[in-house]
C-alpha atoms as a printed R data frame, in Angstrom:
    type eleno elety resid chain resno       x       y       z
1   ATOM     1    CA   MET     A     1  34.915  46.563   6.641
2   ATOM     2    CA   LYS     A     2  31.449  47.304   8.036
3   ATOM     3    CA   LYS     A     3  29.892  46.494   4.687
4   ATOM     4    CA   ARG     A     4  31.670  43.135   4.606
5   ATOM     5    CA   ARG     A     5  30.437  42.223   8.101
6   ATOM     6    CA   LEU     A     6  26.918  43.240   7.165
7   ATOM     7    CA   ILE     A     7  27.001  40.999   4.085
8   ATOM     8    CA   GLN     A     8  28.372  38.106   6.178
9   ATOM     9    CA   ARG     A     9  25.596  38.529   8.751
10  ATOM    10    CA   VAL     A    10  22.907  38.680   6.080
11  ATOM    11    CA   LEU     A    11  24.275  35.545   4.383
12  ATOM    12    CA   LEU     A    12  24.518  33.742   7.726
13  ATOM    13    CA   GLY     A    13  20.919  34.732   8.496
14  ATOM    14    CA   ILE     A    14  19.754  33.395   5.122
15  ATOM    15    CA   ILE     A    15  21.597  30.109   5.682
16  ATOM    16    CA   VAL     A    16  20.029  29.716   9.132
17  ATOM    17    CA   LEU     A    17  16.531  30.388   7.718
18  ATOM    18    CA   VAL     A    18  17.008  27.902   4.868
19  ATOM    19    CA   LEU     A    19  18.320  25.259   7.282
20  ATOM    20    CA   ALA     A    20  15.408  25.832   9.684
21  ATOM    21    CA   GLY     A    21  12.910  25.611   6.796
22  ATOM    22    CA   THR     A    22  14.449  22.343   5.590
23  ATOM    23    CA   ILE     A    23  14.249  20.820   9.066
24  ATOM    24    CA   ILE     A    24  10.596  21.889   9.454
25  ATOM    25    CA   VAL     A    25   9.650  20.378   6.075
26  ATOM    26    CA   PHE     A    26  11.503  17.132   6.901
27  ATOM    27    CA   ILE     A    27   9.802  16.772  10.289
28  ATOM    28    CA   GLY     A    28   6.392  17.519   8.757
29  ATOM    29    CA   TYR     A    29   6.931  14.949   6.007
30  ATOM    30    CA   ARG     A    30   7.976  12.247   8.503
31  ATOM    31    CA   ARG     A    31   4.953  13.044  10.650
32  ATOM    32    CA   MET     A    32   2.618  12.664   7.655
33  ATOM    33    CA   THR     A    33   4.106   9.377   6.459
34  ATOM    34    CA   ARG     A    34   4.029   7.829   9.921
35  ATOM    35    CA   ASN     A    35   0.503   8.991  10.682
36  ATOM    36    CA   PRO     A    36  -1.867   8.515   7.714
37  ATOM    37    CA   GLU     A    37  -4.691  10.313   9.515
38  ATOM    38    CA   VAL     A    38  -2.709  13.576   9.287
39  ATOM    39    CA   LEU     A    39  -2.339  13.074   5.541
40  ATOM    40    CA   LEU     A    40  -6.078  12.387   5.222
41  ATOM    41    CA   ASP     A    41  -6.808  15.599   7.166
42  ATOM    42    CA   LEU     A    42  -4.666  17.574   4.718
43  ATOM    43    CA   VAL     A    43  -6.316  15.900   1.730
44  ATOM    44    CA   LYS     A    44  -9.836  16.689   2.977
45  ATOM    45    CA   ASN     A    45  -9.452  20.221   1.625
46  ATOM    46    CA   GLU     A    46  -9.007  18.781  -1.901
47  ATOM    47    CA   ALA     A    47 -11.571  16.008  -1.433
48  ATOM    48    CA   ASP     A    48 -14.660  15.870  -3.594
49  ATOM    49    CA   MET     A    49 -16.305  13.377  -1.239
50  ATOM    50    CA   GLN     A    50 -15.556  11.903   2.198
51  ATOM    51    CA   LEU     A    51 -17.243   8.614   3.110
52  ATOM    52    CA   ASN     A    52 -17.223   6.517   6.276
53  ATOM    53    CA   LYS     A    53 -17.678   2.727   6.457
54  ATOM    54    CA   ILE     A    54 -17.663   2.036   2.728
55  ATOM    55    CA   ARG     A    55 -18.235  -1.127   0.705
56  ATOM    56    CA   GLN     A    56 -17.425  -1.574  -2.955
57  ATOM    57    CA   THR     A    57 -17.510  -4.567  -5.307
58  ATOM    58    CA   ALA     A    58 -15.672  -4.730  -8.644
59  ATOM    59    CA   MET     A    59 -17.220  -6.947 -11.295
60  ATOM    60    CA   LYS     A    60 -16.104  -7.861 -14.801
61  ATOM    61    CA   ASN     A    61 -18.242  -9.837 -17.260
62  ATOM    62    CA   GLY     A    62 -20.686 -10.634 -14.463
63  ATOM    63    CA   LEU     A    63 -17.998 -12.133 -12.196
64  ATOM    64    CA   LYS     A    64 -16.793 -10.613  -8.921
65  ATOM    65    CA   GLU     A    65 -13.126  -9.660  -9.030
66  ATOM    66    CA   TRP     A    66 -12.899  -8.149  -5.549
67  ATOM    67    CA   ARG     A    67 -14.955  -6.821  -2.671
68  ATOM    68    CA   LEU     A    68 -13.708  -3.990  -0.463
69  ATOM    69    CA   GLU     A    69 -14.657  -2.606   2.935
70  ATOM    70    CA   ALA     A    70 -12.874   0.350   4.559
71  ATOM    71    CA   GLU     A    71 -13.264   2.541   7.620
72  ATOM    72    CA   SER     A    72 -13.292   5.632   5.412
73  ATOM    73    CA   ALA     A    73 -12.613   6.770   1.866
74  ATOM    74    CA   THR     A    74 -11.679  10.136   0.429
75  ATOM    75    CA   LEU     A    75 -12.468  10.642  -3.249
76  ATOM    76    CA   LEU     A    76 -10.188  12.961  -5.220
77  ATOM    77    CA   GLU     A    77 -11.965  13.240  -8.561
78  ATOM    78    CA   LYS     A    78  -9.314  15.406 -10.265
79  ATOM    79    CA   LYS     A    79  -6.559  12.928  -9.362
80  ATOM    80    CA   LYS     A    80  -8.849   9.957 -10.115
81  ATOM    81    CA   THR     A    81  -8.013   8.337  -6.792
82  ATOM    82    CA   MET     A    82  -9.788   7.150  -3.690
83  ATOM    83    CA   LEU     A    83  -7.746   7.119  -0.465
84  ATOM    84    CA   LEU     A    84  -8.727   4.359   1.963
85  ATOM    85    CA   ALA     A    85  -8.283   3.972   5.708
86  ATOM    86    CA   SER     A    86  -8.065   0.383   7.000
87  ATOM    87    CA   PRO     A    87  -8.977  -1.419   3.782
88  ATOM    88    CA   ASP     A    88 -10.218  -5.008   4.028
89  ATOM    89    CA   VAL     A    89 -10.283  -6.616   0.564
90  ATOM    90    CA   GLU     A    90 -11.364 -10.027  -0.679
91  ATOM    91    CA   PHE     A    91  -9.964 -10.978  -4.108
92  ATOM    92    CA   PHE     A    92 -11.826 -13.785  -5.867
93  ATOM    93    CA   MET     A    93  -9.666 -16.317  -7.716
94  ATOM    94    CA   ASP     A    94 -10.657 -18.261 -10.826
95  ATOM    95    CA   ASP     A    95 -10.313 -21.615  -9.025
96  ATOM    96    CA   GLY     A    96 -12.946 -20.653  -6.433
97  ATOM    97    CA   ASP     A    97 -10.501 -19.791  -3.639
98  ATOM    98    CA   HIS     A    98 -10.080 -16.212  -2.439
99  ATOM    99    CA   VAL     A    99  -7.407 -13.946  -0.948
100 ATOM   100    CA   HIS     A   100  -8.484 -11.993   2.132
101 ATOM   101    CA   LEU     A   101  -6.252  -8.937   2.622
102 ATOM   102    CA   THR     A   102  -6.011  -6.237   5.301
103 ATOM   103    CA   ALA     A   103  -3.788  -3.147   5.497
104 ATOM   104    CA   GLU     A   104  -3.542   0.204   7.270
105 ATOM   105    CA   GLN     A   105  -4.156   2.373   4.198
106 ATOM   106    CA   GLY     A   106  -4.740   2.073   0.504
107 ATOM   107    CA   THR     A   107  -5.423   3.846  -2.777
108 ATOM   108    CA   ILE     A   108  -7.756   2.873  -5.605
109 ATOM   109    CA   TYR     A   109  -7.095   4.499  -8.979
110 ATOM   110    CA   THR     A   110 -10.660   5.024 -10.160
111 ATOM   111    CA   ASP     A   111  -9.812   5.158 -13.871
112 ATOM   112    CA   SER     A   112  -8.358   1.618 -13.884
113 ATOM   113    CA   ASN     A   113  -9.367  -0.117 -10.594
114 ATOM   114    CA   ARG     A   114  -5.660  -0.529  -9.801
115 ATOM   115    CA   MET     A   115  -5.140  -0.727  -6.077
116 ATOM   116    CA   LYS     A   116  -2.193  -0.121  -3.761
117 ATOM   117    CA   VAL     A   117  -2.213  -0.941  -0.065
118 ATOM   118    CA   SER     A   118   0.448  -0.407   2.572
119 ATOM   119    CA   GLY     A   119   1.111  -0.606   6.265
120 ATOM   120    CA   ARG     A   120   1.215  -4.072   7.834
121 ATOM   121    CA   VAL     A   121  -0.296  -5.826   4.831
122 ATOM   122    CA   SER     A   122  -1.544  -9.286   5.739
123 ATOM   123    CA   ALA     A   123  -3.329 -11.704   3.427
124 ATOM   124    CA   ASN     A   124  -4.425 -15.300   3.524
125 ATOM   125    CA   THR     A   125  -5.917 -17.970   1.286
126 ATOM   126    CA   SER     A   126  -7.250 -21.362   2.297
127 ATOM   127    CA   LEU     A   127  -3.679 -22.763   2.095
128 ATOM   128    CA   TYR     A   128  -1.289 -20.050   3.293
129 ATOM   129    CA   ARG     A   129  -0.783 -16.581   4.734
130 ATOM   130    CA   PHE     A   130   1.597 -13.831   3.635
131 ATOM   131    CA   GLN     A   131   2.757 -10.554   5.141
132 ATOM   132    CA   THR     A   132   4.532  -7.568   3.613
133 ATOM   133    CA   ASP     A   133   4.719  -3.768   3.895
134 ATOM   134    CA   ALA     A   134   3.091  -2.838   0.566
135 ATOM   135    CA   LEU     A   135   1.154  -4.606  -2.181
136 ATOM   136    CA   ASP     A   136  -0.210  -3.602  -5.615
137 ATOM   137    CA   TYR     A   137  -3.168  -5.096  -7.451
138 ATOM   138    CA   ASP     A   138  -3.106  -4.995 -11.268
139 ATOM   139    CA   PRO     A   139  -6.635  -5.739 -12.570
140 ATOM   140    CA   ALA     A   140  -5.504  -6.121 -16.206
141 ATOM   141    CA   ALA     A   141  -3.126  -8.960 -15.319
142 ATOM   142    CA   ARG     A   142  -5.203 -10.057 -12.262
143 ATOM   143    CA   GLU     A   143  -2.015 -10.064 -10.171
144 ATOM   144    CA   LEU     A   144  -1.024  -9.112  -6.637
145 ATOM   145    CA   ARG     A   145   2.554  -7.787  -6.484
146 ATOM   146    CA   ALA     A   146   4.739  -7.097  -3.476
147 ATOM   147    CA   ASP     A   147   7.985  -5.250  -4.205
148 ATOM   148    CA   THR     A   148   8.844  -5.188  -0.506
149 ATOM   149    CA   PRO     A   149  10.115  -8.205   1.458
150 ATOM   150    CA   VAL     A   150   7.409 -10.798   1.957
151 ATOM   151    CA   THR     A   151   6.961 -13.743   4.334
152 ATOM   152    CA   ILE     A   152   4.616 -16.557   3.388
153 ATOM   153    CA   SER     A   153   3.715 -19.470   5.620
154 ATOM   154    CA   GLY     A   154   1.537 -22.526   5.419
155 ATOM   155    CA   GLU     A   155   1.029 -25.705   7.388
156 ATOM   156    CA   SER     A   156   4.303 -27.277   6.213
157 ATOM   157    CA   PHE     A   157   6.474 -24.359   5.071
158 ATOM   158    CA   THR     A   158   7.705 -20.814   5.642
159 ATOM   159    CA   LEU     A   159   9.323 -18.736   2.891
160 ATOM   160    CA   GLN     A   160  10.850 -15.274   2.754
161 ATOM   161    CA   ALA     A   161  11.645 -13.352  -0.431
162 ATOM   162    CA   ASP     A   162  12.420  -9.839  -1.640
163 ATOM   163    CA   THR     A   163   9.445  -9.739  -4.035
164 ATOM   164    CA   MET     A   164   6.324 -11.743  -4.832
165 ATOM   165    CA   THR     A   165   3.854 -11.910  -7.734
166 ATOM   166    CA   MET     A   166   0.614 -13.859  -7.337
167 ATOM   167    CA   ASN     A   167  -1.549 -14.539 -10.398
168 ATOM   168    CA   LEU     A   168  -5.208 -14.786  -9.373
169 ATOM   169    CA   LYS     A   169  -6.183 -16.522 -12.633
170 ATOM   170    CA   THR     A   170  -3.694 -19.381 -12.448
171 ATOM   171    CA   ASN     A   171  -3.081 -19.419  -8.664
172 ATOM   172    CA   ILE     A   172   0.673 -19.435  -9.372
173 ATOM   173    CA   THR     A   173   2.846 -17.385  -7.029
174 ATOM   174    CA   ARG     A   174   6.396 -16.398  -7.994
175 ATOM   175    CA   PHE     A   175   9.056 -15.345  -5.470
176 ATOM   176    CA   GLU     A   176  12.288 -13.578  -6.408
177 ATOM   177    CA   GLY     A   177  15.376 -12.214  -4.704
178 ATOM   178    CA   GLY     A   178  16.906 -13.813  -1.631
179 ATOM   179    CA   VAL     A   179  14.337 -16.586  -1.369
180 ATOM   180    CA   GLU     A   180  14.864 -18.556   1.835
181 ATOM   181    CA   GLY     A   181  12.627 -20.958   3.625
182 ATOM   182    CA   ILE     A   182  11.897 -23.976   5.717
183 ATOM   183    CA   ILE     A   183   9.938 -26.811   4.178
184 ATOM   184    CA   SER     A   184   8.651 -29.675   6.274
185 ATOM   185    CA   GLU     A   185   9.194 -33.222   5.075
186 ATOM   186    CA   ASP     A   186   5.410 -33.651   5.337
187 ATOM   187    CA   LEU     A   187   4.794 -31.220   2.448
188 ATOM   188    CA   GLU     A   188   3.138 -32.934  -0.494
189 ATOM   189    CA   LEU     A   189   3.997 -31.598  -3.922
């Protein structure tokens, strides 16, 4: 009988410890995802280089593809990534227009120049403005992609969609999933 009670107490103690550990990990993870500065502090131990107030320009065949400014950048050479705080990016389009984008944080994959930004992403061109939670840049296709809900507005329209793909070569933007909007009768097509 005493042996059985001892086993029950040990098992109960193990369950309580596992439950407490799970709760601590969950709270820590939520804290990191809601506060990117905490994540950057943790990454600093792995960082090969930490830079403040950076500027970078990506060029291909002598033409500017994008220009970036950020409050800070953390280079992780082994992971081939650069973590950005408050990125401000200007993408140059083939028709001469540009997309000016801001976000709370971002990542550049240094082996491909792919870029991901997140946290109150806002971008505008000379004709319209769009907002979303996260956006990816694919340099091979020269496309901006938002797989999170996006709102786009211009002088004569407002649209909302589940996803968006914007081709910087052709200046064609495609919206998919639950597309809704208001279009003014003054809009010229």
